[in-house]
SERO-4910 file (N, C-alpha, C, O; in steps of 0.05 Angstrom, whole numbers):
BEGIN
 pado doro    nc1    nc2    nc3   cac1   cac2   cac3    cc1    cc2    cc3    oc1    oc2    oc3
  Met    A    376    680   4408    367    682   4381    340    697   4382    321    688   4396
  Ser    A    338    718   4367    313    733   4367    297    728   4342    308    721   4321
  Met    A    271    731   4344    253    727   4321    249    754   4307    246    775   4320
  Leu    A    248    753   4281    242    776   4265    212    781   4264    197    762   4263
  Asp    A    204    806   4264    176    811   4260    169    807   4230    188    807   4214
  Gln    A    144    805   4224    136    798   4196    144    820   4177    152    813   4154
  Thr    A    142    845   4184    150    867   4166    179    866   4159    187    869   4136
  Thr    A    196    861   4179    225    860   4174    232    836   4157    249    838   4139
  Ala    A    219    813   4162    224    789   4146    216    793   4117    231    786   4099
  Leu    A    193    805   4113    184    810   4085    203    830   4071    208    827   4047
  Ser    A    212    850   4085    230    869   4072    257    856   4066    269    862   4045
  Leu    A    267    838   4082    291    824   4076    288    805   4052    305    803   4035
  Ile    A    265    791   4051    260    774   4029    258    790   4003    269    782   3982
  Ala    A    245    813   4004    242    830   3981    270    841   3972    275    844   3948
  Ala    A    287    846   3991    313    857   3984    331    836   3970    347    844   3953
  Ile    A    328    811   3976    346    791   3964    332    776   3942    345    759   3928
  Ser    A    307    780   3937    292    766   3916    297    777   3889    293    800   3884
  Pro    A    307    760   3870    312    770   3843    287    777   3828    288    792   3809
  Ala    A    264    766   3836    239    772   3822    231    801   3826    217    812   3809
  Asn    A    239    813   3848    232    841   3854    254    860   3846    251    884   3849
  Asp    A    276    851   3837    299    867   3830    299    873   3800    303    854   3784
  Ala    A    295    898   3793    294    905   3764    321    900   3751    321    893   3727
  Ala    A    343    902   3765    369    898   3753    374    868   3747    390    862   3729
  Ala    A    360    850   3761    364    822   3756    348    812   3732    353    790   3723
  Lys    A    328    827   3723    312    818   3700    328    822   3675    339    843   3670
  Pro    A    330    801   3658    345    804   3633    330    822   3613    306    822   3612
  Ser    A    345    836   3598    333    853   3578    326    836   3553    335    813   3551
  Val    A    311    848   3535    303    833   3511    328    827   3494    329    805   3483
  Ser    A    347    845   3493    371    839   3477    387    817   3490    401    802   3475
  Asp    A    387    815   3517    401    793   3530    388    766   3523    402    746   3519
  Val    A    362    766   3522    347    741   3515    354    733   3486    359    709   3481
  Val    A    353    752   3468    360    746   3440    389    736   3438    394    717   3423
  Ala    A    407    749   3451    435    741   3450    438    713   3461    454    697   3450
  Trp    A    424    707   3483    425    680   3495    415    659   3475    426    638   3472
  Ala    A    392    666   3462    380    647   3443    398    642   3419    401    619   3410
  Val    A    411    663   3410    431    660   3388    454    642   3397    462    624   3381
  Ser    A    464    646   3421    486    629   3430    477    600   3433    493    582   3427
  Arg    A    453    595   3442    443    568   3445    439    555   3417    445    532   3414
  Trp    A    429    571   3398    426    560   3371    453    552   3360    456    530   3348
  Lys    A    473    569   3364    500    562   3354    511    537   3367    525    521   3355
  Ala    A    505    533   3393    515    510   3407    499    485   3400    511    463   3399
  Glu    A    473    487   3396    457    463   3392    450    456   3363    444    433   3357
  Val    A    451    475   3345    441    471   3318    462    474   3297    463    459   3278
  Ala    A    479    494   3299    496    503   3277    514    480   3266    518    479   3242
  Asn    A    523    462   3283    542    442   3273    529    415   3267    543    396   3261
  Arg    A    503    414   3269    489    389   3262    486    387   3232    481    407   3219
  Pro    A    488    363   3221    484    360   3192    454    364   3185    437    359   3202
  Leu    A    449    371   3161    421    377   3153    403    352   3155    379    355   3158
  Asn    A    414    328   3153    398    304   3154    394    294   3183    382    273   3186
  Asn    A    404    309   3203    400    301   3231    370    304   3238    358    324   3231
  Val    A    359    284   3251    330    283   3256    321    305   3275    297    312   3275
  His    A    338    316   3292    330    336   3311    336    365   3302    327    384   3314
  Arg    A    351    368   3280    360    394   3272    337    413   3265    337    436   3274
  Arg    A    318    403   3251    295    421   3242    279    430   3266    273    454   3268
  Ala    A    273    413   3285    258    420   3309    273    440   3326    262    460   3335
  Leu    A    299    435   3330    315    454   3346    317    481   3332    316    502   3345
  Asp    A    321    481   3306    324    505   3290    298    522   3293    299    546   3298
  Asp    A    275    509   3289    250    523   3292    245    534   3320    236    556   3323
  Ala    A    252    518   3340    248    527   3368    265    552   3375    255    571   3386
  Trp    A    290    551   3368    307    574   3375    301    598   3358    303    621   3368
  Arg    A    293    594   3333    284    617   3316    259    630   3328    255    654   3327
  Gln    A    240    613   3338    216    624   3350    223    640   3375    211    661   3379
  Met    A    242    631   3391    251    645   3415    263    672   3407    258    692   3420
  Ile    A    278    673   3386    291    698   3376    269    717   3367    270    741   3373
  Arg    A    250    707   3351    227    724   3342    211    735   3366    204    758   3366
  Phe    A    207    718   3386    192    726   3410    207    749   3424    194    767   3436
  Gly    A    233    748   3424    250    769   3436    253    793   3419    265    813   3427
  Gly    A    241    793   3395    242    817   3378    265    816   3358    269    836   3344
  Gly    A    280    795   3356    302    793   3338    294    782   3311    272    771   3308
  Asp    A    311    785   3291    306    774   3264    324    750   3261    348    753   3257
  Pro    A    313    726   3262    330    702   3260    345    699   3234    367    688   3235
  Val    A    334    708   3212    349    706   3187    373    724   3187    395    716   3178
  Ala    A    370    748   3198    393    766   3199    414    757   3219    438    760   3215
  Leu    A    405    744   3241    424    736   3262    436    708   3257    459    704   3264
  Leu    A    421    690   3244    430    663   3241    434    654   3212    448    634   3207
  Gly    A    422    668   3194    423    659   3166    398    644   3159    379    645   3173
  Pro    A    398    630   3136    374    617   3126    365    595   3146    381    583   3160
  Ala    A    339    590   3146    327    569   3163    333    541   3152    342    538   3129
  His    A    329    522   3169    335    494   3162    320    486   3136    332    474   3118
  Asp    A    294    492   3134    279    484   3110    290    497   3085    290    484   3064
  Asp    A    299    522   3087    311    535   3063    337    522   3055    342    518   3031
  Leu    A    353    515   3074    379    502   3068    374    474   3056    387    466   3038
  Ala    A    354    460   3068    348    433   3058    337    434   3029    343    417   3013
  Ala    A    321    455   3023    310    458   2996    332    462   2976    331    451   2954
  Val    A    352    479   2983    374    484   2965    390    459   2961    399    452   2938
  Gln    A    395    444   2983    410    419   2980    396    399   2963    408    385   2946
  Asn    A    369    396   2966    354    378   2949    354    386   2920    355    370   2902
  Ala    A    353    413   2915    353    422   2887    380    416   2874    381    409   2851
  Lys    A    402    420   2889    428    414   2878    431    384   2872    443    376   2852
  Ala    A    421    367   2890    422    338   2886    406    330   2861    415    313   2845
  Glu    A    383    342   2858    366    336   2834    380    345   2809    379    331   2788
  Ala    A    393    368   2809    408    378   2786    431    359   2779    436    354   2755
  Arg    A    445    349   2799    467    329   2794    456    304   2782    468    292   2764
  Arg    A    432    295   2791    420    270   2780    413    274   2751    417    257   2734
  Arg    A    401    297   2745    393    303   2717    417    305   2699    417    296   2676
  Glu    A    438    318   2709    463    321   2693    475    294   2687    484    288   2665
  Ala    A    475    276   2707    486    249   2703    469    234   2683    479    219   2666
  Phe    A    443    237   2685    425    222   2667    428    233   2638    429    218   2619
  Asn    A    430    259   2635    433    271   2609    460    266   2596    462    268   2572
  Ser    A    480    259   2612    506    253   2601    508    224   2590    529    217   2578
  Leu    A    488    208   2595    489    180   2584    486    181   2554    473    198   2543
  Pro    A    499    162   2540    497    160   2511    468    154   2503    452    142   2519
  Asp    A    460    162   2479    432    158   2470    425    128   2468    402    121   2471
  Asp    A    445    111   2462    439     83   2458    442     67   2484    443     42   2484
  Tyr    A    444     81   2507    448     67   2533    422     53   2540    400     64   2539
  Glu    A    424     28   2548    401     12   2556    403      3   2585    424     -4   2594
  Val    A    381      4   2598    379     -4   2626    369    -33   2626    347    -38   2615
  Asn    A    383    -51   2638    374    -80   2638    357    -84   2663    347   -107   2667
***
């Protein structure tokens, strides 16, 4: 068994090291595509009232923005926007139900 000299060992390490290989570095579009796929896996199917949905939505959207992507174009409206629409619809249903009560209706 022979020992490698330091120069040969360093060149072998450099040859197999992904940190020094430009082809192994992911492109920005790969990062954005990965973040979109993770958002779809972790956030898309959670109900709006799930306690973790907002935090996960914000985190993956931040990752997409960091990669240069547009999260609204790639994923649609943010959690807060969807929740605001849902709350507005619920409030409209409550008002409609209240307004449909007869004028002489009394609450005991």
